[in-house]
C-alpha positions in Angstrom: -8.6 15.7 21.2 -11.2 13.2 22.1 -11.3 10.6 19.5 -13.4 7.8 21.2 -16.3 10.9 21.5 -15.5 11.6 17.7 -15.4 8.2 16.7 -18.9 7.6 18.1 -20.2 10.9 16.4 -18.9 9.5 13.1 -20.6 6.4 13.7 -23.8 8.1 14.4 -23.8 10.4 11.1 -22.7 7.1 9.3 -25.6 5.1 10.3 -28.1 8.4 9.5 -26.7 8.8 6.0 -27.0 4.8 5.5 -30.8 5.1 6.4 -31.0 7.4 3.5 -28.8 5.3 1.1 -31.4 1.9 2.0 -34.4 4.3 0.9 -32.4 5.4 -2.4 -31.6 2.0 -3.1 -34.8 0.8 -3.8 -35.9 4.0 -5.5 -35.1 5.2 -9.1 -31.8 6.9 -9.4 -30.5 9.4 -11.8 -27.3 7.6 -13.1 -24.2 9.8 -14.6 -20.8 8.8 -16.4 -17.9 10.0 -15.0 -16.4 7.9 -17.6 -17.3 5.1 -20.1 -18.1 2.5 -17.2 -17.4 4.8 -14.0 -20.6 5.9 -12.7 -21.8 8.5 -10.1 -25.6 8.6 -9.2 -28.0 11.0 -7.5 -27.3 8.9 -4.2 -23.9 9.2 -4.1 -24.0 13.2 -4.3 -26.5 13.2 -1.7 -24.9 10.9 0.6 -21.6 13.1 0.2 -23.6 16.4 0.8 -25.4 14.9 4.2 -21.8 13.7 5.4 -20.4 16.6 4.6 -22.8 18.8 6.5 -22.4 16.5 9.4 -18.4 16.6 9.6 -18.5 20.3 9.4 -20.8 20.6 12.4 -18.6 18.1 14.6 -15.2 19.4 13.3 -15.3 22.9 11.7 -11.7 23.5 11.0 -11.2 20.3 9.5 -10.7 19.9 5.9 -12.7 17.2 4.1 -11.8 15.5 0.9 -14.5 13.6 -0.6 -15.1 11.4 -4.0 -17.5 13.3 -5.7 -16.6 17.0 -4.7 -12.7 16.9 -3.9 -11.2 20.0 -2.7 -9.0 21.2 -5.0 -5.4 22.1 -3.5 -3.2 20.8 -0.7 -4.1 19.3 2.2 -4.1 22.2 4.4 -4.6 21.1 8.2 -3.1 18.1 10.2 -6.5 16.5 10.6 -8.6 16.1 7.6 -11.4 13.7 6.7 -11.1 11.1 3.7 -14.8 10.4 2.6 -16.2 8.2 0.1 -20.4 8.4 0.4 -20.6 5.2 -1.7 -18.0 3.1 -2.7 -19.4 0.3 -4.9 -21.6 2.8 -7.2 -22.1 0.1 -10.1 -23.1 -2.5 -7.6 -25.3 0.0 -6.1 -26.9 1.0 -9.4 -27.8 -2.5 -10.5 -29.4 -3.2 -7.0 -26.5 -5.1 -6.2 -26.4 -4.8 -1.8 -22.5 -4.8 -1.7 -21.7 -1.2 -1.2 -20.5 0.8 1.7 -20.0 4.4 3.1 -16.2 4.9 4.3 -14.9 7.8 5.9 -11.5 8.0 8.0 -10.0 10.6 10.1 -6.2 11.4 9.1 -3.5 12.6 10.8 -1.0 13.6 8.3 -0.2 10.5 6.1 -2.0 8.1 8.5 -5.7 7.3 9.6 -6.4 7.3 13.1 -10.2 7.0 12.7 -12.3 4.5 10.4 -15.7 3.6 9.5 -17.1 1.4 6.9 -20.8 1.0 6.9 -22.9 -1.6 4.6 -26.5 -0.1 5.3 -28.2 -3.4 3.3 -26.8 -5.9 5.6 -26.5 -3.6 8.5 -22.4 -4.4 9.2 -20.8 -1.8 10.7 -17.1 -2.0 10.8 -14.8 0.5 13.0 -11.2 1.3 14.2 -9.5 3.5 16.4 -5.8 4.0 16.3 -4.5 1.7 19.0 -7.7 0.8 20.3 -8.6 -2.4 18.0 -11.2 -3.2 15.4 -14.7 -3.6 15.5 -17.5 -5.2 14.1 -21.3 -4.3 15.3 -19.7 -3.5 18.7 -17.4 -6.9 18.7 -13.9 -7.3 18.5 -12.8 -8.3 15.2 -9.2 -10.1 14.2 -7.7 -11.2 10.9 -7.5 -14.8 9.7 -4.7 -16.9 11.0 -4.0 -18.9 7.9 -0.4 -19.1 7.1 -0.6 -20.5 3.6 -1.6 -18.7 0.5 -2.5 -22.0 -1.2 -5.4 -22.2 1.3 -6.1 -18.3 1.3 -9.2 -16.7 -0.3 -8.2 -13.4 -1.8 -9.9 -10.4 -3.2 -8.9 -7.6 -5.5 -10.4 -5.1 -7.9 -10.0 -3.3 -11.4 -9.5 0.4 -11.7 -12.4 1.5 -14.2 -10.8 4.3 -15.3 -8.1 2.3 -16.7 -9.1 -1.5 -17.2 -11.0 -0.9 -20.5 -8.1 0.8 -22.5 -5.0 -1.4 -21.0 -6.6 -4.8 -19.2 -3.2 -6.4 -20.1 -1.5 -4.5 -17.5 -3.8 -5.9 -14.7 -5.4 -9.6 -16.2 -1.8 -11.3 -15.5 -1.5 -10.7 -11.7 -5.1 -12.1 -11.4 -4.4 -15.1 -13.4 -1.1 -15.7 -11.3 -3.5 -15.4 -7.9 -6.0 -17.7 -9.4 -3.2 -20.7 -9.8 -1.8 -19.9 -6.1 -4.9 -19.8 -4.0 -8.3 -21.2 -3.4 -9.7 -18.3 -5.0 -10.1 -14.9 -6.1 -13.4 -12.7 -5.3 -13.8 -9.7 -7.2 -17.0 -7.6 -5.8 -16.4 -4.2 -6.5 -15.8 -2.3 -3.0 -12.3 -1.6 -1.9 -13.8 -0.6 1.4 -15.8 -3.9 2.2 -13.2 -5.7 0.9 -10.5 -4.3 3.3 -12.9 -4.8 6.1 -13.7 -8.5 5.3 -9.7 -8.9 5.4 -10.0 -7.5 9.2 -12.5 -9.5 10.4 -11.0 -12.7 8.8 -13.2 -13.8 5.7 -10.5 -12.7 3.4 -7.1 -13.7 4.1 -5.6 -11.0 1.8 -6.5 -8.3 -0.9 -4.6 -6.3 -3.5 -5.4 -3.5 -5.9 -3.5 -0.8 -8.0 -4.8 2.8 -8.5 -7.2 3.3 -5.5 -8.2 6.6 -4.5 -7.3 7.7 -0.9 -11.1 7.5 0.1 -11.3 3.9 -0.9 -8.5 2.9 1.3 -8.1 4.9 4.3 -10.6 3.3 6.5 -10.0 -0.4 6.1 -6.1 0.5 6.1 -7.0 1.3 9.9 -9.3 -1.5 10.2 -6.7 -4.5 8.9 -3.8 -3.1 10.7 -5.9 -2.6 14.1 -7.3 -6.4 13.7 -4.0 -7.6 13.6 -3.1 -7.6 10.0 -0.5 -6.0 7.8 -1.0 -3.2 5.0 2.0 -2.3 2.1 2.4 -1.5 -1.4 3.4 -4.0 -3.8 6.7 -4.4 -3.0 6.4 -4.9 0.8 6.8 -1.0 1.7 5.4 1.0 4.3 1.4 1.8 3.2 -0.5 5.3 2.9 -3.9 5.9 1.4 -1.8 8.2 -1.4 0.3 5.4 -3.2 -0.6 3.7 -6.2 -0.6 0.2 -5.2 -2.0 -1.5 -1.9 -1.6 -5.2 -0.4 -3.7 -6.1 2.7 -3.3 -9.5 4.6 -3.4 -11.0 8.0 0.2 -10.9 7.9 1.1 -14.7 7.9 0.7 -14.7 4.1 2.3 -11.3 3.2 5.6 -12.7 2.3 3.7 -14.8 0.0 1.7 -12.3 -1.5 4.6 -9.6 -2.2 6.9 -12.1 -3.3 3.9 -12.2 -6.4 2.7 -8.5 -6.6 6.4 -7.0 -6.7 6.6 -9.0 -10.1 3.5 -7.6 -11.1 3.0 -3.8 -10.7 1.1 -2.3 -14.1 3.8 -0.2 -15.3 5.7 -3.2 -15.8 3.1 -4.6 -18.4 3.2 -1.5 -20.4 3.9 -1.9 -24.2 6.9 0.4 -24.1 8.9 1.2 -20.8 12.0 2.2 -19.6 14.3 0.4 -17.5 14.1 1.5 -13.5 16.6 3.6 -12.2 17.6 2.6 -8.7 20.6 2.8 -6.2 23.0 0.7 -4.2 25.1 2.0 -1.5 28.3 0.4 -0.1 28.5 1.7 3.2 31.5 1.4 5.2 31.6 1.2 8.9 35.5 1.1 10.0 37.1 -2.1 8.2 33.3 -3.7 7.8 30.5 -3.0 5.0 26.9 -3.1 5.5 24.9 -6.3 3.9 21.0 -6.6 4.4 19.3 -9.8 4.1 16.4 -9.0 1.8 12.5 -9.9 3.0 11.4 -10.2 -0.3 11.9 -11.9 -3.5 15.0 -12.2 -4.6 16.0 -13.4 -1.2 19.6 -13.1 -0.2 22.5 -11.0 0.9 22.3 -7.3 -0.8 23.8 -4.3 -0.7 21.2 -1.6 0.5 19.3 0.3 -2.0 16.0 0.9 -3.9 14.3 2.8 -6.5 14.7 6.4 -7.2 11.5 8.2 -6.5 10.2 10.9 -9.2 11.9 14.3 -8.3 14.9 12.9 -6.4 18.4 13.1 -7.3 20.5 10.0 -7.0 22.6 11.0 -4.1 19.4 12.1 -2.4 17.9 8.6 -3.4 20.9 7.0 -1.8 20.9 8.8 1.3 16.9 8.1 2.1 17.5 4.4 1.1 20.2 4.3 3.4 18.5 5.3 6.0 15.0 3.3 5.1 16.9 0.1 5.2 19.8 0.3 7.6 18.9 3.6 9.9 22.2 5.0 9.1 22.9 8.5 8.2 25.4 8.5 5.1 28.1 10.8 3.8 29.1 9.9 0.2 32.5 9.0 -0.9 32.3 8.6 -4.2 30.6 6.9 -7.2 31.9 3.2 -7.8 29.8 3.0 -11.3 26.8 2.3 -12.9 25.3 -1.3 -13.7 22.9 -1.8 -16.5 22.7 -5.8 -17.7 19.2 -5.9 -18.4 19.5 -9.5 -16.5 21.0 -8.2 -13.4 17.5 -7.9 -11.6 15.3 -11.0 -11.9 12.3 -9.0 -11.5 12.5 -6.3 -14.3 15.3 -4.4 -15.8 17.0 -2.3 -13.6 19.7 0.2 -14.0 21.7 1.0 -10.9 24.0 3.7 -9.5 26.1 2.3 -6.9 27.8 4.7 -4.3 30.6 4.0 -1.7 29.8 5.9 1.6 30.6 6.3 5.4 28.0 4.9 7.6 27.3 7.0 11.0 24.5 5.8 13.5 23.4 2.7 15.3 22.9 -0.1 12.3 19.6 -1.8 12.1 17.6 -3.6 9.6 14.2 -2.1 8.8 11.8 -1.3 5.5 12.7 -4.1 3.2 15.8 -5.7 5.2 14.9 -8.7 7.4 18.3 -8.4 8.7 21.4 -6.6 8.8 25.2 -7.4 9.0 28.7 -5.9 9.2 31.0 -7.8 7.1 34.6 -7.7 6.8 35.8 -7.7 3.4 37.2 -11.4 4.0 34.0 -12.3 5.0 31.7 -11.3 2.6 29.0 -14.3 1.7 29.7 -14.1 -2.1 27.4 -17.6 -3.0 24.5 -15.8 -1.2 24.5 -12.3 -2.6 21.3 -11.8 -4.8 20.9 -9.4 -8.1 24.5 -8.7 -9.9 26.2 -7.7 -6.4 29.0 -10.1 -6.1 30.0 -8.1 -9.4 29.6 -4.8 -7.7 31.4 -5.8 -4.6 34.4 -7.5 -6.9 34.6 -4.0 -8.2 34.7 -2.3 -5.0 37.3 -4.7 -3.9 39.5 -4.1 -7.1 39.4 -0.4 -6.5 40.6 -0.8 -2.8 43.1 -3.1 -3.9 41.9 -5.8 -1.8 41.6 -9.6 -3.3 38.9 -11.8 -2.4 
């Protein structure tokens, strides 16, 4: 497949659709409500119609997932389009010139082409996987600022939730207001991400966005040299419920904060989070990782249990993600539920002991990895309640510290 040709065809289609939006912007509009403050206009619908017709001509066999007429059912093809025909509808309806068309071609869960276009400013951002990011034909790069206090951030609030549950979103906004030079909230996630990519902002965060909101911008930021993850620093894809996009240099500083402020933590009634930890044995040593994110220090590999996942499957997955090791679970050591065991929030962990196979390698949340003999465990540098867990492990093995 000639992706460069496909990108040029997509750009031509987006520019053509942008001409329609420019005309509609100065005309009277039919405005509908998808929710109390969630708008859709006749321009959204017409823009989407133009884009879908054009994409069907360019790639007849590719599925199209678009905001206003989302195809139902599972994604059925390796390649498919994610289309937001007018990101920033409320701005558009109020004649505020901050809105964009956003299109991404996806291969499975990752974007390979992305185009974002503001027809009023005529700024066209685009990127191709492994080919760089561009603004109106000129290469763009993220900023080089490495201090959060000197950074300008941007964000948004989910219109479907902000009226009912503002306390889930305001605390993080307030936190960043006190940690940065400022936070902007302009109402188009696509343009926010494009502005991170070209260095105008240092970072962006937002929960509960849709895949067509972020897919093109995700690619732009990465191709411009930035970094994109979820609130916990885990690898991002557009179907996740949180996003953090930065210049890379302030990413860990952002994640240290966002990891404590997921909206779900601020529900009036909430349950503890289930997690797993895995003591991985390799001959006469155990594997410990040094965490990238808060709290930093040596830790037993582990993480959160995903919905629909057994504890055993979660342990196998987390071990692989953080250490590159395949494991054979030997036995269950125990469960640990002290509400203070995790300084971020209340977790209940199930601890397994397992045998590791393969080549150990630090990845995902692990900044580094080391195999420790049982008499070399760095007790004073362990985080969470992992010192107590390892004491219980040694007691079961009849090994003294």
